[in-house]
C-alpha positions in Angstrom: 102.2 65.2 34.8 102.4 61.7 37.2 101.5 62.7 40.5 102.1 60.7 43.8 101.4 60.8 47.5 103.8 59.8 49.9 102.9 59.4 53.9 105.3 61.8 56.1 107.8 59.9 58.2 109.2 60.8 61.8 112.6 60.9 63.3 112.9 62.9 66.2 111.7 66.3 65.2 112.3 65.5 61.3 110.0 64.6 59.1 111.0 62.7 55.5 109.2 60.9 52.7 110.7 58.8 50.2 111.3 59.4 46.8 109.9 57.2 44.1 112.3 54.4 43.1 111.4 54.4 39.7 112.2 58.3 39.7 115.6 57.9 41.1 116.0 54.8 38.4 115.5 57.2 36.0 117.9 59.7 36.9 120.2 57.4 37.9 120.4 58.2 41.6 122.4 56.7 44.2 122.7 57.3 48.2 125.4 59.4 47.3 123.7 62.3 45.1 122.3 65.1 45.7 119.2 66.7 44.1 118.1 70.7 44.6 114.9 71.2 46.5 113.4 74.6 45.6 110.7 76.0 47.1 108.5 78.4 45.4 106.9 81.7 46.5 103.5 79.7 48.2 105.6 77.2 49.9 104.9 74.8 47.3 108.4 72.6 47.2 110.2 71.0 44.0 112.9 68.3 44.2 115.3 68.8 41.0 117.9 66.2 40.5 121.4 66.5 39.5 121.4 66.5 35.8 118.8 70.0 36.0 120.9 71.7 38.8 124.1 71.3 37.0 124.9 74.6 35.0 127.4 75.9 32.9 129.6 79.4 34.0 127.6 82.6 34.4 128.8 84.5 31.4 128.4 88.5 31.2 128.6 90.8 28.7 130.0 94.2 29.0 129.3 96.9 26.3 132.5 99.3 26.3 132.4 102.9 25.2 134.2 106.2 26.3 131.7 107.4 29.2 132.9 103.6 30.9 136.0 103.0 29.1 137.7 103.8 33.3 135.2 101.3 34.6 137.1 98.4 32.7 139.2 97.1 35.5 136.2 97.0 38.0 133.9 94.9 35.9 137.0 92.6 35.5 137.3 92.3 39.3 133.7 92.9 40.4 133.0 89.9 37.7 135.6 87.6 38.9 135.2 88.2 43.0 130.7 87.4 42.3 132.1 83.6 40.3 131.5 84.8 36.8 132.9 82.0 34.7 133.6 83.6 31.3 133.5 87.5 30.6 133.2 89.0 26.9 134.3 93.0 26.8 132.6 94.6 23.5 134.1 97.9 22.5 132.2 100.5 20.2 135.5 100.9 18.0 139.1 99.2 17.4 140.7 98.6 20.7 143.9 100.8 21.6 147.0 99.2 22.7 147.4 100.5 25.8 143.6 99.5 26.7 144.4 96.3 25.6 147.6 96.0 27.5 145.6 97.2 30.9 143.4 94.1 30.2 145.8 91.8 30.1 147.7 93.2 32.9 144.6 92.6 35.1 143.8 89.5 34.2 146.9 88.6 34.7 146.0 89.1 38.9 143.0 87.1 38.5 144.2 83.3 39.4 142.6 81.0 36.8 141.4 83.8 34.3 142.8 83.7 31.0 142.4 85.7 27.5 140.7 82.7 25.3 140.0 84.7 22.4 140.7 88.6 21.2 139.3 90.4 18.0 139.8 94.1 17.2 136.9 95.1 19.2 136.3 92.9 21.6 138.0 90.4 24.4 136.7 86.7 25.8 138.0 85.9 29.1 136.9 82.2 30.8 137.7 80.6 33.8 140.2 77.9 32.7 141.1 76.8 36.3 140.6 73.0 37.3 141.4 72.7 41.2 140.4 75.5 43.6 140.8 75.3 46.9 140.3 78.5 49.3 142.7 77.2 52.3 145.9 77.0 50.9 145.5 80.3 48.5 144.6 82.1 52.1 147.8 80.4 53.7 149.6 82.1 50.9 148.5 85.2 51.5 149.4 85.4 54.9 152.7 84.6 54.2 153.5 86.5 51.8 152.4 89.6 54.1 154.5 87.7 56.4 157.4 88.6 54.2 156.4 92.1 53.3 156.2 92.6 57.1 159.8 91.2 57.9 161.4 93.0 55.0 159.9 96.1 56.2 161.1 95.7 59.6 164.4 94.5 58.7 164.8 97.5 56.6 164.2 99.5 59.6 166.5 97.8 61.1 169.5 97.9 59.0 169.0 101.0 56.8 169.5 99.4 53.4 166.8 100.9 51.6 167.9 100.3 48.1 165.6 96.8 48.9 163.1 98.0 50.0 161.2 99.0 47.0 161.2 95.5 46.0 158.5 95.0 48.4 155.9 96.9 47.1 156.2 94.6 44.2 154.7 91.4 46.2 151.5 93.7 47.3 150.0 92.6 43.6 150.3 88.7 44.6 148.3 90.0 48.3 145.5 91.6 46.0 145.9 88.7 43.6 144.8 86.0 46.2 142.1 88.0 48.0 140.2 88.6 44.6 141.0 84.4 44.3 139.4 83.8 48.1 136.9 86.3 47.6 135.7 84.4 44.1 135.2 80.9 45.8 133.6 82.4 48.8 130.6 83.7 46.8 130.6 80.4 44.9 130.4 78.6 48.0 127.3 80.7 49.4 125.8 80.0 45.9 126.1 76.3 45.2 126.4 74.3 48.7 126.9 71.1 46.9 130.7 73.0 45.3 131.0 74.3 48.8 131.4 70.7 50.2 133.4 70.3 47.0 135.9 72.4 48.3 135.5 71.6 52.2 134.2 75.5 52.8 131.0 75.7 55.5 129.0 78.8 55.1 130.6 80.6 58.1 134.0 80.3 56.7 132.9 82.5 53.6 132.2 85.3 55.4 135.7 84.4 58.0 137.8 83.7 54.9 136.0 86.9 53.0 136.9 89.3 56.2 139.9 88.2 57.2 141.4 88.0 53.4 140.5 91.4 53.1 142.0 92.2 56.1 145.2 90.9 55.0 145.2 92.8 52.0 144.6 95.8 53.7 148.0 95.1 56.0 150.1 94.7 52.9 148.6 98.3 51.4 150.1 99.6 55.1 153.1 98.1 54.8 153.6 99.6 51.1 152.8 103.0 52.2 155.1 102.5 55.1 157.7 101.6 52.8 157.3 105.3 51.4 157.8 106.7 54.4 160.4 104.7 55.2 162.3 105.6 52.1 162.3 109.6 53.1 163.9 108.9 56.6 167.5 108.7 57.3 167.3 107.8 61.2 165.1 105.7 62.8 163.9 106.5 66.7 165.1 102.8 68.4 161.5 102.3 70.3 159.7 102.2 66.8 162.0 99.9 65.5 161.9 97.7 68.5 157.8 98.0 68.5 158.0 97.5 65.0 159.6 94.0 65.8 156.8 93.1 68.6 154.3 93.7 65.6 155.9 90.7 63.6 155.8 88.8 66.5 151.8 89.2 66.9 151.4 88.9 63.5 152.4 86.0 64.3 151.0 84.5 66.6 147.9 86.0 64.6 148.2 83.8 61.6 148.8 80.7 64.1 145.7 81.3 65.8 143.3 82.0 62.8 144.2 78.7 60.7 144.1 76.6 64.3 141.1 74.9 62.5 140.8 73.1 59.5 137.1 71.9 59.0 139.0 68.6 57.8 140.7 68.0 60.6 139.5 70.3 63.3 140.1 70.6 66.8 138.5 68.2 69.7 135.7 70.0 71.2 136.9 69.8 74.7 139.7 71.8 73.4 137.8 74.6 72.1 137.5 76.7 75.3 141.4 76.6 75.9 141.7 77.4 71.9 139.7 80.5 72.4 141.5 81.5 75.2 144.7 81.9 73.2 142.5 83.7 70.5 142.0 86.1 73.1 145.6 86.4 74.4 146.3 86.9 70.9 143.9 89.7 70.3 145.4 91.5 73.8 149.0 91.5 72.7 148.2 93.0 69.0 146.0 95.5 71.3 149.3 96.1 73.5 151.4 96.7 70.4 148.8 99.1 68.7 148.4 101.2 72.0 152.1 101.0 72.1 152.3 102.9 68.8 150.0 105.3 69.1 151.5 106.4 72.1 155.3 106.9 70.1 153.5 108.0 66.9 151.9 110.5 69.4 155.1 111.6 71.0 156.6 112.9 68.0 157.2 116.6 66.9 155.5 118.2 63.7 159.0 118.2 62.2 159.1 114.5 62.1 156.0 114.0 59.8 157.9 110.7 57.8 158.5 109.2 60.9 154.9 109.9 62.7 153.5 108.6 59.6 155.8 104.9 59.7 154.1 104.2 63.0 150.8 105.3 62.6 150.7 102.8 59.3 152.5 100.3 61.7 149.6 100.9 63.9 146.7 100.2 61.2 148.8 97.1 60.6 148.5 96.0 64.3 144.5 97.1 64.3 143.9 94.7 61.2 145.7 92.1 63.5 143.3 92.5 66.4 140.4 92.1 63.8 141.9 89.1 62.5 142.2 87.5 65.9 138.8 88.3 66.6 137.6 86.5 63.4 139.9 83.7 64.5 138.0 83.5 68.0 134.4 83.5 66.5 135.7 80.5 63.7 137.0 78.8 67.0 133.5 79.5 69.3 131.5 78.6 65.9 133.3 75.5 65.3 133.2 74.4 69.0 129.0 74.8 68.7 128.6 73.1 65.8 130.7 69.9 66.8 
């Protein structure tokens, strides 16, 4: 063990020390290198060079028997979201075809994951993605939900129900994108260097995680609304008109949410103006929610399907409110940190 001492230097309210040059040379560090600073329980700091920070993907192994066989899907999704790089499923007996197909179908819903190896009693799943980015996936999820909502309202206007069931199939894409965003958010919080590489700040990890969950809920309610729509022969014209407003506020909400990209940002002087736009958007979604609540409450009990349709549309509008609120928080937080 080699022990050296360094005198503390000060810049404003911060202190720093120079790292020994021979130590930097040994680990081939440059001004762009990142080191890990680890603090022990007794407060001692330990500086770790990149070679020792870099770790391979986390690996998880699950022993599956008859008692926990129904939990396979939950294990896959949970492991994926928290950033596991490789999953091994080991079964107590030969794997039946139906279970194997179920695993295969769910793996296809998890972007970047592939089945690398299969045996009679085991399956190995691994992350094969090379380039990952949160913003494009999140935009794609918002866009898919917009398509679903627009198609729902178009069906309400035209009455062409045959096409409605196809909209439900897109719900799987929305779910898949949510899992991917949640995974990247977890990975970015676990590894600051990784977060900088994919350009996601800790506050954004929280904001994106909330937003992707809200969009997924919107898609769920669109599917439920479609099921109620298929039972109706005629729809109240006022409900259709309000549903058109709902599409407008969803588009407005999406625009507000994506106003900020940290790689581009907005002028700090415009933060108050942008926050005001987000607040206005929030109020628009709230107005539509209240209007849908009034319409749903005005129906007679015999019009149960139309009542439920209005209810699901109202929940979609409520989740738009939540997204607008997240957008406000993003704008305010971004302005404070400029």
